[in-house]
N, C-alpha and C positions, 0 to 999 in steps of 0.2 A: 394476110391470111396464110401464106405460105410457111410462117413462122408456128403458127398454133399448129397447123399440119405435122411438120416436125417435131414439135412438143409431144402431140398425142401419140405419134407413132414410139417415142422413145419412150413415154410412160407406159405405153401399152406393151412394149419389150421388157420392161423391168417386171411389171405385173406377171406376165409370162412366165419369166424365169424365177419370180419368187414362188410362184404357185408350185412348181418342180421340186423344191427343194426342201429336204426333210431336216428339221431343227429340233433343239430340244429332245434329243434321244438319250435315251440311257446309255452311259458310258460315253458320251461324248463330254469332251473338255474343251476348254476356250481361256486365252490370255487377253485382259483387258490393261489399257494404258489410259488413265484420264487424269485431266488437271482441272481446277475448279476454284470458286471462291469461298471465303470464310466470312459466316455471320451477315455480311453485306456485302453490295456492290460496292467494290474498290475506286479510288481515283484514278482515272487511268492517265491524267498528267502527271499524278505524282504517286507512284507505285508505293513509297515508304510513308503515305500521309496517314494521320491517327485513323485507327479502325479499318484501315485496309489490311486484307488477309488474303492468302493463298494456298493452294494445296496441291498435291500431285500423288498419285496412288497407282500401284500394279496390283492386279487381280489373278487369281487363278480360280477358274469354275468349273466345278462338275455337275454336268447335267444328270438328273434323276428321269424316272418316269413320269408321266401326267405333267410336264411343263413345269417341273421345279427344280430347282437347284440350291446347290452349297458355292459359296463363295468365300475363299479365304484371300486378305488383301494386307498389303502393307502401305501406309499412307504417312507421309510427311506434311506438316502444315505449319504456316508462320503467321503471326498476325503483329500489328504494329499498334502501340497505344499513344493516348495524349501524355506528354510530358512538359515540364516546365524547364527541364536541364537537359542537356545532352549527354550521352546517347540516349536516342529516342528509346523506351521500352519496348522489348522484343519478347513474343512468347512463341516457341516451338514446341510441337507436338509430334512423338514418332510412335506410330499405332500399329499393332498387329491385330486383326479383326477375322471374326469368324460368323458369315451370315448364312441364314436359312431363306430362301425365298419361295414361298409358296406360289401354287397355280393362280395366276391372276387373269387379266383380260388378255385376249390376244385375238387378232383379226382372222378370218376364213382363210387367208392363203398363208396365216403365219410369216407374215413380214414385220409385223408389230408386236411386240409385248409389254406389257405394263404391270406390275405387280409389286405390292409391299414386299419389304425386308424387314428381317428383325435379327439380332444378333448380338455378339459380347467382343468388347475389345481389351486389350492390356496395352499399356504403353507409357511412355516418360514424357513428364510436361518440363520443359527447360525456359525459367522464367530470368530473361536477360542473361543468360549463359553463365549465370552464378554471380555476376557484376555486383558489387554494392555501391555503385556510383549514382543510385537514384535518389531524389528526393524523398525521404520518407512521408508516408501518407497517400502517396501517389500510386504505386505498385510495390509488391515485394517482390524480392531476387531468390525466392526459395525454391528451386526446383524439386519436384516429387514425383512419384510413380501415380499411375492412372489406369484405373480399371472401371467397368461399368458397361451398362446395358447400352443398345442406339436400336433407332427404329428409322426406316425409311421409306422410300418409293423409286423404283427404277425401272427405267424402259428401255427397250432394245428395239432398234429400225435397222432392218437388214436392207443393205443396199448391194449385196452380192451373194452367192452361195454359201459363204463363210465368213464374210465380213458384215460387221453391225456397228453402227454407230450407237453409243450406250450414253444414257444420263440421268441423272437423280438428284435426290435430295436426301441427307441423313442427317439426324438430329442425336446427338450424343451425351449422356448425362456424366460429367464428372465430378463426383462426390468429393473428391480430396483435392481439386484446384485450389491453387491461390488467387486465381484470377477471375474465372468465370465457371458457375455451376453447368452451364448448358452450351453447347458449339454445334451451330448449324453449318453444314457444307453442301455447295451445289456443286457438281461436276458435269463434264462432258467429256468423251474420248471414244475409242475404237476398241472393238472386240473381235478377235480373231478366233473362229473355231476349228477345232481338229476332228477328223473323223476318223472311227475305228473300220 
């Protein structure tokens, strides 16, 4: 019983603190660091197993009025593929993206925001680092530039006046890819807000 009372007290303190904070104010900026998975859940026991993929990104966010914001990000992604030979094929992406996040759903006390994202990216797709020792017919070794649209869904859950947990899913269309036309990433991270 005492544990439940302590948990309720802690939860009420969080709610009161969240209610007094002002967020998504015009001119406010933020920085995020996120990590995630690519296309499917990877094999934890074997991180280099076929179809395992990982990503990391750094975002810079500009908040606008009425709960909207712009986001610029740099993303690094790698994914391993099935092969009968060694080394195992590796695809890496380096992306710069700009996204617009319109007004979405948010709670009354503004501690949780969920909104769609739409944007454009430009980058580079490296296939097996241009090594030509992959068996023919499995995967090409040709690296190429990448440009295209992306859509997603992003959530911010504030755990402090200026600190939020951020998570989301992004789908990218990669028309010039040698490997895959679509790429799905799921991510989690932290966002720190700066106030003027």
